[in-house]
C-alpha positions in Angstrom: 153.3 187.3 -41.7 156.0 190.0 -39.9 154.1 193.5 -40.1 157.2 194.3 -41.4 157.9 191.8 -44.4 158.6 192.6 -48.0 155.2 192.3 -49.8 153.1 192.1 -47.2 149.9 194.9 -48.4 149.7 197.9 -46.2 151.8 198.2 -43.4 151.1 201.1 -41.5 148.1 199.3 -39.8 150.2 196.3 -38.8 152.8 198.8 -36.7 152.3 198.5 -33.3 154.0 201.4 -32.5 150.9 203.6 -34.4 150.8 205.8 -37.4 154.8 206.6 -37.4 157.7 207.5 -39.7 157.7 203.6 -41.4 161.8 203.8 -41.5 162.0 205.4 -37.5 162.2 203.8 -34.2 159.4 203.6 -32.0 159.1 207.1 -30.0 159.8 206.5 -26.0 158.6 209.5 -25.0 155.3 209.0 -26.7 155.0 205.4 -24.5 155.7 207.7 -21.1 153.3 209.9 -21.9 151.0 207.7 -22.1 151.6 205.5 -19.5 151.4 208.8 -17.1 147.7 209.1 -19.1 146.8 206.1 -17.6 148.7 206.6 -14.2 146.3 209.9 -14.3 143.2 208.6 -15.3 143.5 205.9 -12.3 143.8 208.3 -9.3 141.2 210.3 -10.3 142.7 212.5 -13.2 141.4 213.2 -16.9 143.0 213.8 -20.3 142.6 217.5 -21.7 143.0 218.1 -25.3 146.3 220.0 -26.2 145.4 223.4 -27.8 148.0 222.0 -30.4 145.5 219.0 -31.4 148.3 216.9 -29.9 147.6 214.1 -26.9 148.8 215.0 -23.3 148.3 214.9 -19.4 147.7 217.4 -16.8 150.6 216.4 -13.8 149.9 214.1 -10.3 147.8 215.3 -8.3 148.1 215.6 -4.5 145.7 212.7 -3.7 147.5 210.3 -5.0 151.4 211.5 -3.4 149.6 211.4 -0.2 147.9 208.1 -1.3 151.6 206.8 -1.8 153.2 208.4 1.0 150.9 206.6 3.1 151.6 203.6 1.8 155.1 203.9 2.1 154.5 204.9 5.7 152.5 201.6 6.3 155.1 199.3 4.6 157.9 201.0 6.8 155.8 200.6 10.1 155.1 196.8 9.4 159.3 196.2 8.6 159.1 196.8 12.3 157.3 194.5 13.6 158.9 191.3 15.0 158.3 189.0 17.6 160.7 187.4 20.3 159.7 183.9 21.3 159.9 183.0 25.2 163.3 180.8 24.9 164.7 183.9 22.9 166.4 187.6 24.0 167.6 190.2 22.1 169.5 193.5 21.7 168.9 196.4 20.3 171.3 198.8 18.6 170.2 202.4 17.6 172.6 204.0 14.9 174.9 201.6 16.4 174.4 202.4 20.1 173.2 199.6 22.4 170.0 200.5 24.5 169.9 199.5 28.0 166.5 197.5 28.2 167.1 193.7 27.0 164.4 192.7 24.0 161.5 190.2 26.3 159.7 187.6 24.9 156.4 189.2 22.5 155.9 191.3 19.8 157.3 194.4 19.5 158.5 197.2 17.1 161.3 199.1 16.3 162.2 201.2 13.6 163.9 199.7 10.3 166.8 201.2 9.4 167.6 202.8 12.9 167.3 200.3 15.2 168.8 197.0 14.5 167.7 193.6 16.6 169.5 191.1 17.0 167.5 187.8 18.5 169.1 184.5 20.0 167.8 182.0 22.1 169.0 181.8 25.5 167.5 179.0 27.2 168.1 176.3 24.5 171.4 173.8 25.3 174.5 173.9 22.7 177.0 172.1 22.3 180.6 172.1 21.2 182.5 168.6 19.8 186.2 168.6 20.3 188.7 165.9 19.5 192.5 166.1 19.1 195.7 164.5 20.3 198.0 165.5 23.0 200.6 164.6 25.2 200.5 163.9 28.8 202.4 164.5 31.5 204.5 161.2 30.9 205.3 162.2 27.6 202.5 159.8 25.7 200.2 160.8 23.1 196.4 160.3 23.8 193.0 161.3 21.6 190.7 162.8 23.0 187.6 163.2 22.0 184.4 165.7 24.1 181.4 167.4 24.1 180.8 170.5 25.3 177.7 171.5 26.3 176.8 175.5 27.4 173.9 178.3 27.1 174.0 182.0 27.5 173.8 183.3 30.2 174.4 186.9 29.7 172.8 188.0 25.5 174.3 191.1 26.0 178.0 190.1 26.2 177.6 187.5 23.8 177.0 189.5 20.9 178.3 192.4 21.4 181.6 191.7 23.5 183.0 189.0 21.4 182.9 188.9 17.6 182.9 185.2 17.6 181.7 183.5 21.0 181.4 179.9 19.4 184.6 180.3 17.9 186.6 181.5 20.8 184.5 178.6 23.3 186.3 176.0 20.5 190.1 177.7 21.1 189.6 177.8 25.4 188.7 174.6 24.8 191.8 173.4 23.4 193.7 175.4 25.6 191.7 173.5 28.9 192.1 170.5 27.4 195.9 170.4 26.9 196.7 172.0 30.1 194.5 169.5 31.9 196.1 166.5 29.9 199.1 167.5 29.9 199.1 167.6 33.6 197.9 164.2 33.8 199.9 160.7 33.4 198.2 158.9 30.4 196.8 155.7 32.8 195.0 158.6 34.8 193.2 160.0 31.5 192.8 156.7 29.7 191.0 154.7 33.2 189.7 156.3 36.8 190.8 159.5 36.0 188.6 161.0 33.0 186.1 161.7 35.5 188.4 164.0 37.1 189.5 165.8 33.6 186.5 166.4 32.6 185.8 168.5 36.0 188.8 170.3 35.5 188.7 171.2 31.8 184.9 172.7 32.5 186.1 174.9 35.7 189.1 176.0 33.2 187.1 176.4 30.0 184.3 178.7 32.2 187.0 180.8 34.0 188.3 181.6 30.0 184.8 182.8 29.1 184.0 184.8 32.3 187.5 186.4 31.5 187.0 187.2 28.1 183.7 188.3 28.9 181.8 186.1 26.2 178.3 185.3 28.1 178.3 182.0 28.1 178.2 179.1 30.5 179.7 175.9 30.4 176.7 173.1 31.9 179.0 170.2 31.4 181.7 168.4 29.8 181.4 164.8 28.1 184.7 162.8 27.6 183.4 160.2 25.2 186.4 158.6 24.2 190.1 158.5 25.4 192.6 156.5 23.7 195.9 155.8 22.8 197.1 156.4 18.7 196.1 153.7 16.1 199.7 153.1 16.1 200.7 152.0 19.5 196.6 150.3 20.6 197.9 146.7 20.0 200.6 147.5 22.6 198.3 149.3 25.3 196.0 146.9 25.0 198.6 144.6 26.3 199.1 146.8 29.2 195.4 146.9 29.6 195.1 142.9 29.9 198.2 143.3 32.4 196.5 145.9 34.5 193.8 144.1 34.9 194.8 141.1 35.7 196.6 142.7 38.6 193.2 144.0 39.5 191.8 140.3 39.3 194.7 138.7 41.2 194.7 141.4 43.7 191.1 140.9 44.5 191.5 136.8 44.7 193.9 137.5 47.1 192.0 140.0 49.2 189.5 137.3 49.5 191.8 134.8 50.6 193.4 137.2 53.0 189.6 137.8 54.0 188.4 134.0 54.7 192.3 133.2 55.8 193.2 135.8 58.0 189.8 135.5 60.3 189.6 131.6 60.7 193.4 132.4 62.4 192.3 134.6 64.7 189.6 132.6 65.8 192.3 129.9 65.8 194.3 132.3 67.9 191.7 133.1 70.0 190.7 129.4 70.7 194.3 128.4 71.6 194.6 131.8 74.5 191.2 130.8 76.0 192.8 127.3 76.4 195.9 128.2 78.1 193.6 130.4 80.2 192.0 127.4 81.1 195.1 125.6 81.6 196.4 128.3 83.4 193.6 128.4 85.7 192.8 124.4 86.1 197.0 124.0 87.5 196.1 127.2 89.5 193.2 126.1 91.0 194.8 122.1 90.9 197.9 123.1 92.7 195.7 125.1 95.1 194.3 122.2 96.1 196.9 119.8 96.4 198.8 122.8 98.5 196.2 123.3 100.9 195.5 119.3 101.3 199.5 118.8 101.8 198.7 121.4 104.4 195.3 119.2 106.2 197.5 116.1 106.3 200.9 117.7 107.6 197.9 118.6 110.1 197.1 115.3 110.9 200.5 113.8 110.9 201.7 115.9 113.8 198.8 114.5 115.8 199.3 111.1 114.4 202.7 110.3 112.5 202.4 106.2 112.3 198.7 106.1 111.4 199.2 108.8 108.7 202.3 106.9 107.4 200.5 104.0 107.2 197.4 105.4 105.5 199.5 107.4 103.3 201.6 104.6 102.2 198.2 102.3 101.6 197.2 104.9 99.4 199.9 105.3 97.6 200.2 101.4 96.8 196.3 101.9 95.8 196.6 104.5 93.3 199.9 102.5 91.4 198.1 99.3 91.7 195.0 100.3 90.5 196.6 101.8 86.7 198.9 98.0 86.9 198.0 94.8 84.8 200.6 92.6 86.1 202.8 92.7 89.4 206.4 90.8 90.3 206.6 90.3 94.1 210.2 89.3 95.9 209.9 86.5 98.0 212.3 87.4 101.1 214.8 84.6 101.8 214.3 82.8 98.4 215.8 83.2 94.6 211.5 83.0 93.1 210.2 86.0 92.0 206.1 85.6 91.6 204.6 86.9 88.6 200.8 87.8 89.1 199.2 88.8 85.7 196.1 90.6 87.5 194.8 91.2 83.7 194.3 88.0 83.1 193.2 86.8 86.2 190.2 89.6 85.6 189.5 88.3 82.5 189.2 84.7 83.6 187.3 85.9 86.6 185.0 87.4 84.1 184.7 84.7 81.8 183.7 82.4 84.9 181.1 85.0 85.9 179.3 85.2 82.7 179.8 80.8 82.1 178.4 80.8 85.6 175.0 82.9 84.8 174.3 81.0 81.7 174.1 77.9 83.6 172.0 79.3 86.1 169.7 80.2 83.8 170.0 76.5 81.5 169.1 75.0 84.9 166.2 77.5 85.6 164.8 76.5 82.4 165.4 72.8 82.5 163.2 72.7 86.3 160.4 75.4 84.8 160.8 72.6 81.6 160.3 69.7 84.3 157.2 71.5 86.2 155.2 71.8 83.2 155.7 68.2 82.6 154.8 67.4 85.5 151.7 69.4 85.8 150.4 68.4 82.4 150.8 64.5 84.0 148.6 65.0 86.7 145.6 66.6 84.6 145.9 63.1 82.4 145.5 61.5 85.9 
């Protein structure tokens, strides 16, 4: 039953606010006085009787005030303690003005509400992705997806010179990429020119960051993808295939040229050497003939008739040695003598072979007769 429920009996004993007027609200002043009295008793104070007979408490003592101040000072000191990791550096602002020194790794203290400490990681590599479509030098649209990796080289410039250095880096990347791609043809951006584009973009971004004083050092620019827009991808794939076929056919032509050209050069060298040999042989032969003629002329001058006869016989011998048929015109008659030398030589060779065979057979028969006569003599 509630303490103020009608018919609940004696309600004075159930009143949580003490003996008060049953119809009045609780007295807040009395509640605060009781709280102050309790705090005084906790910190060494005691309650005194009011001369008028009412309850009361004496004021807070000086020891209590000193203890409270000591606790507040301790809390203030603890709030100013902070730690800087090995990979971090910090900048301190005292009443909004930058101090000269840079906070190094370790345990540090700065007065709170007076100094503002800003700490950033200066060794970790950060990355910023970028994806956009832009025009090339030959007025084609290309889609480039790239990533910029960077570190903080100057913590003071990074935190104080520019309000949003990461956003400035993104905008500088957009500007540098559009400038470089806009000065390059599409096939270079999509194929072998990607590395050169990445280097040019990196240099231009770093130039922008140095001019802005952001304290950012760009370490690497990676072009992850370069592709035409989706609407013209099929046509571009055909162009790429045609270029690959061109490169393949060019390589095959180079391989064929590398095979044929050395053979042709070797054959030409062989012809040159053969011609040189023929030249030397003919020259030597001509010189030998001339020398022989000079010697023959000297002999002719000594004995003309003998020399003529010998030359005539030598000529006939050289001519007749290469002829297989001879026709002789007999003086004083109409008949021509025909001598088939080849047939005569063949008959002579055949006669020699048959003679050899008959001699071999005769010797064999004589050998057999000798054996039979020997056997007969043994029987006798």
